[in-house]
C-alpha positions in Angstrom: 105.0 142.6 95.3 103.3 144.7 92.6 99.5 144.9 92.3 98.1 143.1 89.3 96.8 145.6 86.7 96.4 143.3 83.7 93.5 141.0 83.1 93.6 137.4 84.5 94.9 134.6 82.2 93.1 131.4 83.0 94.7 128.0 82.7 91.8 126.8 80.5 88.7 128.3 78.9 86.2 126.0 77.2 85.1 127.0 73.6 81.3 127.3 74.0 79.1 129.7 72.0 76.1 130.4 69.9 76.2 127.0 68.2 76.0 125.1 71.5 73.1 127.4 72.6 71.2 126.7 69.5 71.7 122.9 69.8 70.5 122.9 73.4 67.5 125.1 72.5 66.5 122.6 69.8 66.6 119.7 72.2 64.5 121.6 74.8 61.9 122.5 72.1 61.8 118.9 71.0 60.3 118.0 74.4 62.9 115.2 75.0 65.8 116.2 77.2 66.8 112.9 78.9 68.9 110.1 77.3 67.4 109.6 73.8 68.0 110.2 70.1 70.7 112.9 70.5 72.7 110.6 72.8 72.5 107.9 70.2 73.5 110.3 67.5 76.5 111.5 69.6 77.6 107.9 70.2 77.6 107.2 66.4 79.5 110.4 65.6 82.0 109.9 68.4 82.7 106.3 67.3 83.3 107.5 63.7 85.6 110.3 64.8 87.7 108.0 67.2 87.6 105.0 64.8 85.9 102.9 67.5 83.6 100.0 66.7 81.2 100.9 69.5 80.6 104.0 71.7 78.4 104.1 74.9 77.7 107.6 76.3 77.7 107.9 80.1 77.6 110.5 82.9 81.4 111.0 83.2 84.7 109.3 82.6 84.8 107.7 86.0 81.6 105.8 85.3 83.1 104.8 81.9 86.1 103.3 83.7 83.8 101.6 86.2 81.7 100.1 83.4 84.8 99.0 81.5 86.0 97.0 84.5 82.6 95.5 85.0 82.1 94.3 81.4 85.6 93.0 81.4 84.8 90.8 84.4 87.1 92.4 86.9 86.1 92.1 90.5 87.1 91.0 94.0 90.4 89.2 94.3 91.8 90.8 91.1 94.7 93.2 90.8 94.5 96.1 88.4 97.8 97.9 87.5 97.3 101.7 87.3 99.6 104.8 87.2 99.6 106.7 90.4 100.5 109.7 88.3 96.9 110.4 87.3 93.7 111.9 88.6 92.4 109.8 91.4 89.5 108.4 89.4 91.9 106.1 87.6 92.7 104.4 91.0 89.2 104.7 92.4 87.6 102.7 89.5 89.2 99.4 90.4 88.3 100.0 94.0 84.6 100.4 93.1 84.5 96.8 91.7 86.4 95.3 94.7 89.7 94.9 92.9 93.1 96.1 94.3 95.0 98.9 92.5 98.7 98.2 92.0 100.8 101.2 91.1 103.2 101.4 88.2 105.7 104.2 87.7 105.8 106.4 84.6 108.2 107.6 82.0 109.8 110.9 82.8 109.4 112.4 79.4 105.7 111.6 78.8 104.3 111.0 82.2 102.8 107.8 80.9 103.3 104.2 82.0 105.5 102.1 79.7 105.7 98.4 78.9 108.6 98.1 81.3 106.9 99.9 84.2 103.7 97.9 83.7 105.6 94.6 83.5 107.4 95.5 86.8 104.1 96.0 88.5 102.3 92.8 87.4 101.3 90.2 90.0 99.9 86.7 89.8 96.5 88.3 90.4 96.7 91.0 87.7 93.7 90.8 85.3 93.6 94.3 84.0 95.9 97.3 83.3 94.6 100.9 83.0 96.9 103.1 80.9 96.4 106.8 80.7 97.0 109.4 77.9 98.2 111.8 80.5 97.5 115.4 79.7 96.7 114.3 76.2 100.2 112.8 75.6 99.5 109.4 73.8 100.5 106.3 75.7 102.5 103.6 73.8 99.5 101.2 73.8 100.9 98.6 71.5 104.0 98.1 73.6 101.9 97.6 76.8 99.5 95.2 75.0 102.5 93.2 73.8 103.2 92.6 77.5 99.6 92.0 78.5 97.8 90.2 75.7 99.8 87.0 75.9 98.9 86.9 79.6 95.2 87.4 79.0 95.3 90.8 80.8 92.8 93.3 79.5 94.2 96.8 78.8 91.8 99.7 79.4 92.8 103.0 78.0 91.9 106.0 80.2 91.7 108.5 77.4 90.0 111.2 79.6 92.4 113.8 78.2 92.9 112.3 74.8 90.3 113.5 72.3 92.2 114.9 69.4 95.5 113.2 70.2 96.9 110.5 67.8 98.9 107.3 68.2 100.7 105.9 65.1 98.5 107.9 62.8 95.1 107.0 64.3 93.1 108.6 67.2 94.2 107.5 70.6 91.9 104.7 71.9 91.4 103.3 68.4 93.5 100.2 69.2 92.1 99.6 72.7 89.7 96.9 73.6 88.1 99.4 76.0 88.7 103.2 76.3 87.1 105.8 78.6 86.7 109.4 77.7 85.9 112.6 79.7 83.9 115.6 78.6 84.5 117.7 81.7 85.0 121.5 81.1 88.8 121.1 81.6 88.8 118.8 78.6 89.1 120.0 75.0 85.7 118.5 74.1 83.2 119.3 76.8 79.5 118.6 77.5 79.7 120.2 81.0 79.9 116.8 82.5 79.8 113.5 80.6 81.9 110.7 79.3 82.1 107.9 76.8 83.1 104.2 76.8 84.4 102.9 73.5 85.1 99.3 72.7 85.9 96.8 70.0 83.6 94.2 71.6 79.8 94.5 70.7 78.8 92.3 73.5 80.6 94.5 76.0 78.9 97.6 74.5 75.5 96.0 74.7 76.0 95.1 78.4 77.3 98.6 79.2 74.3 100.2 77.5 72.0 98.1 79.7 74.0 98.6 82.9 74.2 102.4 82.6 70.4 102.4 82.8 69.8 100.3 85.9 70.2 97.1 83.8 66.7 97.6 82.5 65.8 95.2 79.7 63.8 98.0 77.9 65.4 101.5 77.7 63.6 104.5 79.1 63.5 106.0 75.6 61.7 102.9 74.2 59.3 102.8 77.1 58.3 106.4 76.7 58.0 106.1 72.9 55.3 103.4 73.3 51.7 104.2 74.1 51.6 100.9 76.0 54.9 100.5 77.8 56.3 97.0 77.6 57.2 95.4 80.9 60.8 95.7 81.9 63.1 93.3 83.8 66.3 94.0 85.8 68.5 90.9 85.3 71.4 92.2 87.4 72.3 95.2 89.6 72.9 98.2 87.4 73.8 101.8 87.7 72.4 105.3 86.8 75.2 106.4 84.5 73.2 108.1 81.8 74.0 111.1 79.6 71.2 113.5 78.7 70.2 114.7 75.2 71.1 118.2 76.3 74.7 117.2 76.9 74.8 115.1 73.7 73.6 118.1 71.7 76.5 120.2 73.0 78.9 117.2 72.4 78.0 117.0 68.7 78.8 120.7 68.2 82.0 120.3 70.2 83.0 117.3 68.2 82.7 119.3 65.0 85.2 121.8 66.4 87.7 119.3 67.6 90.2 119.4 64.7 90.2 123.2 64.8 90.7 123.6 68.5 93.5 120.9 68.6 95.3 122.6 65.7 95.1 125.9 67.5 96.4 124.4 70.8 99.3 122.8 69.0 100.3 126.1 67.4 100.3 127.7 70.8 102.2 124.8 72.4 104.9 125.2 69.7 105.1 128.9 70.4 105.6 128.2 74.1 108.2 125.6 73.2 110.3 128.0 71.1 110.1 130.7 73.9 111.0 128.3 76.7 113.7 126.4 75.0 116.4 128.8 76.1 115.4 129.0 79.8 117.7 126.9 81.9 115.9 124.6 84.3 112.6 124.3 82.5 111.5 121.4 80.4 108.2 121.5 78.4 106.4 118.2 77.6 106.5 117.3 73.9 105.1 114.8 71.4 106.5 111.3 71.7 108.0 109.7 68.6 104.9 107.6 68.0 102.1 110.2 68.1 100.9 113.7 68.5 99.4 115.3 71.6 96.4 117.6 71.9 98.2 119.2 74.9 95.1 119.2 77.0 97.5 119.9 79.9 100.7 121.6 78.8 103.0 120.9 81.7 106.5 122.1 82.3 109.0 120.5 84.7 110.9 122.9 87.0 114.5 121.6 87.5 117.2 122.3 90.1 118.9 124.8 87.7 115.8 127.1 87.8 116.0 130.0 90.3 112.7 129.1 91.9 111.0 125.8 92.9 107.6 124.9 91.5 105.6 126.4 94.4 107.4 129.7 94.2 107.0 129.9 90.5 103.2 129.3 90.9 103.2 132.3 93.2 105.2 134.4 90.8 102.7 133.6 88.0 99.7 134.3 90.2 101.2 137.7 91.2 101.2 138.5 87.5 97.6 137.6 87.1 98.4 134.2 85.5 96.5 131.1 86.7 98.7 128.0 86.4 98.2 124.8 88.2 100.2 122.1 90.0 101.0 119.2 87.8 99.3 115.8 87.9 98.7 114.4 91.4 100.1 111.2 92.8 97.2 108.9 93.9 99.5 106.8 96.2 100.0 109.8 98.4 96.3 110.2 99.2 94.9 108.7 102.4 92.9 105.8 100.9 95.9 104.5 99.0 99.0 105.3 101.0 99.3 101.7 102.2 99.6 100.4 98.6 103.0 101.9 97.8 106.3 101.7 99.7 108.3 104.9 100.2 110.4 105.7 97.2 108.9 102.9 95.1 107.6 105.4 92.5 110.4 107.9 92.1 109.5 109.3 88.6 105.9 109.8 89.7 106.9 111.7 92.8 109.4 113.8 90.9 106.9 114.9 88.3 104.2 115.5 90.9 106.5 117.7 92.9 108.2 119.6 90.0 105.6 120.1 87.3 103.1 122.8 86.7 100.4 123.3 84.0 100.6 126.4 81.8 97.6 128.4 80.4 96.6 126.9 77.0 93.3 127.4 75.2 91.9 128.2 71.8 91.7 132.0 72.3 95.0 132.4 74.1 96.7 135.3 72.3 100.4 135.9 71.5 100.3 138.7 74.0 98.9 136.4 76.7 101.7 133.9 76.0 104.3 136.7 76.1 103.1 137.6 79.6 103.5 134.0 80.7 106.9 133.6 79.2 108.1 136.9 80.7 107.4 135.6 84.2 109.1 132.3 83.3 112.2 134.1 82.1 112.4 136.5 85.0 110.3 135.2 87.8 111.7 137.6 90.4 111.2 140.8 88.4 108.2 142.0 90.5 109.5 140.8 93.9 109.8 143.5 96.5 
């Protein structure tokens, strides 16, 4: 194999710069860096941008999912339908509250659960369903809710990858009773770590705000703002799921960039699509009919007609200095959850997990970078010894 001479192309690079530095500096100079006024400002701005009634900032998307289940009253003895085709946090969250995850298969085109796959996974004990906007591809939420709402099953949208995607002309998550968001560096909008819970239910939001801060009756910000701190009470067992003002300051800058960065990603995704369309054996994920994706993870399925399998193609890309990634994991294959799915019961999930890879896509990806990626996809054996 040839030695790589060209610079590395990463699978993702966050868009962070001078504006974020200035925002963090201002927070440090203010003397208040923990959860405080910037977190509240970020919550209000995020709720407006996502057309949500309430937004509660938390430490990450996993804690947002955890809180969503708690405020919805999900616990021991309940079943929660989830896709196995998702990061393991989607399955872990029901486990944290003592519920049992029940796996639903996904649609081959989108990688998302559908009304049909959810309905097939329902049990007499199902009290919640977690749907995912996988890789930023919007889930068909209304169809799933049409199955669940008449049964009094709460639908929670795991929108970890979804900021900037749309569903029926609105931001994803806007039609959900509860939605959880991630601001990890692999996401389009990042605060380093961090997450958000949005909800249409003010009572749920109020309880989530209390629970994220050890269930204190008086917030830390209010206590420190008072010369004589009021006594606090802890009415139930809470959590330490707080976001800092440092993170929120970065989030506010990132939120202002969101339309631009999503637009750029969609242009680059379209360019990939045009270039890959003629390559036999490769299928690139695309917008569903009911929405638009931010393409947080632009995945391609490697079919039998392609000259290499997925693993060999990853090696060919790496040999060319290109960092791609295996597609979305299958949680039911992991040791804690293997007992929950019979062999062959999730065929589409297993096919996509085994055959997909994520291509480099970020705001500064150049046409020359994309040409390098496409050149390997078109002729993956060109540098083989």
